[in-house]
C-alpha positions as CSV (number, residue, x, y, z in Angstrom):
1,X,1.3,-12.8,5.9
2,X,-1.7,-11.0,3.7
3,X,-0.8,-9.0,0.5
4,X,-2.4,-6.6,2.9
5,X,-0.3,-7.0,5.2
6,X,2.8,-7.3,3.3
7,X,1.7,-3.3,1.7
8,X,1.9,-2.3,5.1
9,X,5.1,-3.1,6.3
10,X,6.5,-2.2,2.9
11,X,4.8,1.8,3.5
12,X,6.0,1.3,7.0
13,X,9.3,1.1,6.1
14,X,9.4,3.5,3.4
15,X,12.6,3.1,1.9
16,X,12.5,3.8,-1.6
17,X,12.1,-1.0,-2.4
18,X,9.7,-1.1,-0.5
19,X,7.8,2.1,-2.0
20,X,7.8,0.3,-5.4
21,X,7.0,-2.9,-3.9
22,X,4.1,-1.7,-2.5
23,X,2.9,0.2,-5.6
24,X,3.3,-2.9,-7.6
25,X,1.1,-5.1,-5.5
26,X,-1.5,-2.3,-4.8
27,X,-1.3,-2.6,-9.1
28,X,-1.2,-6.8,-9.3
29,X,-4.6,-7.1,-6.5
30,X,-6.5,-4.5,-7.4
31,X,-7.7,-2.2,-4.9
32,X,-10.9,-3.5,-5.2
33,X,-9.4,-7.2,-4.4
34,X,-7.6,-5.5,-1.3
35,X,-9.0,-5.2,2.1
36,X,-8.6,-1.0,2.1
37,X,-10.4,-0.7,4.5
38,X,-7.7,-3.3,6.0
39,X,-4.6,-0.9,5.2
40,X,-6.1,1.9,5.2
41,X,-7.1,1.5,9.4
42,X,-3.1,0.5,10.3
43,X,-2.5,3.3,7.4
44,X,-3.7,5.7,10.3
45,X,-2.0,3.9,13.2
46,X,1.1,3.5,11.7
47,X,1.4,7.2,10.2
48,X,1.3,6.3,6.8
49,X,-1.5,7.3,5.0
50,X,0.3,10.2,3.0
51,X,2.9,6.7,1.5
52,X,-0.5,4.7,0.9
53,X,-2.0,8.3,-0.9
54,X,1.5,8.5,-3.1
55,X,1.4,4.9,-3.6
56,X,-1.6,5.2,-5.1
57,X,-1.8,8.2,-7.1
58,X,1.0,6.1,-8.4
59,X,-0.8,3.1,-9.8
60,X,-1.4,3.9,-13.9
61,X,-4.6,3.5,-15.1
62,X,-5.6,0.5,-17.2
Protein backbone atom coordinates (compact mmCIF):
# COMPACT_ATOMS: atom_id res chain seq x y z
CA UNK A 1 0.00 0.00 0.00
CA UNK A 2 1.37 3.42 -0.96
CA UNK A 3 1.15 6.72 0.89
CA UNK A 4 -1.38 7.79 -1.73
CA UNK A 5 -3.57 4.75 -1.00
CA UNK A 6 -3.45 5.44 2.73
CA UNK A 7 -4.45 9.07 2.19
CA UNK A 8 -7.37 8.03 -0.02
CA UNK A 9 -8.59 5.48 2.54
CA UNK A 10 -8.23 7.86 5.48
CA UNK A 11 -10.22 10.51 3.62
CA UNK A 12 -12.83 7.93 2.72
CA UNK A 13 -13.30 6.78 6.31
CA UNK A 14 -13.61 10.40 7.37
CA UNK A 15 -13.30 9.99 11.14
CA UNK A 16 -11.54 12.92 12.84
CA UNK A 17 -8.41 10.84 13.57
CA UNK A 18 -8.33 9.57 9.98
CA UNK A 19 -8.62 13.10 8.60
CA UNK A 20 -5.77 14.21 10.89
CA UNK A 21 -3.70 11.24 9.68
CA UNK A 22 -4.35 12.09 6.03
CA UNK A 23 -3.34 15.71 6.63
CA UNK A 24 -0.17 14.59 8.42
CA UNK A 25 0.84 12.28 5.57
CA UNK A 26 0.20 15.04 3.04
CA UNK A 27 2.32 17.44 5.11
CA UNK A 28 5.19 15.01 5.71
CA UNK A 29 5.38 13.56 2.19
CA UNK A 30 4.66 16.87 0.48
CA UNK A 31 2.26 17.30 -2.40
CA UNK A 32 5.17 17.65 -4.82
CA UNK A 33 6.36 14.09 -4.10
CA UNK A 34 2.91 12.46 -4.00
CA UNK A 35 0.91 11.41 -7.04
CA UNK A 36 -1.78 14.04 -6.50
CA UNK A 37 -3.55 13.12 -9.76
CA UNK A 38 -4.06 9.59 -8.40
CA UNK A 39 -5.33 10.93 -5.06
CA UNK A 40 -7.64 13.47 -6.73
CA UNK A 41 -9.06 10.86 -9.11
CA UNK A 42 -9.96 8.50 -6.26
CA UNK A 43 -11.35 11.35 -4.16
CA UNK A 44 -13.58 12.28 -7.10
CA UNK A 45 -14.73 8.66 -7.38
CA UNK A 46 -15.45 8.45 -3.64
CA UNK A 47 -16.88 11.98 -3.47
CA UNK A 48 -14.32 13.02 -0.85
CA UNK A 49 -12.75 15.91 -2.76
CA UNK A 50 -14.02 18.33 -0.11
CA UNK A 51 -12.15 16.38 2.57
CA UNK A 52 -8.98 16.43 0.46
CA UNK A 53 -9.26 20.18 -0.05
CA UNK A 54 -9.80 20.71 3.70
CA UNK A 55 -6.77 18.55 4.51
CA UNK A 56 -4.61 20.47 2.03
CA UNK A 57 -5.83 23.81 3.38
CA UNK A 58 -4.93 22.72 6.91
CA UNK A 59 -1.27 22.12 6.12
CA UNK A 60 0.86 24.98 7.47
CA UNK A 61 2.93 26.85 4.90
CA UNK A 62 6.68 26.62 5.50
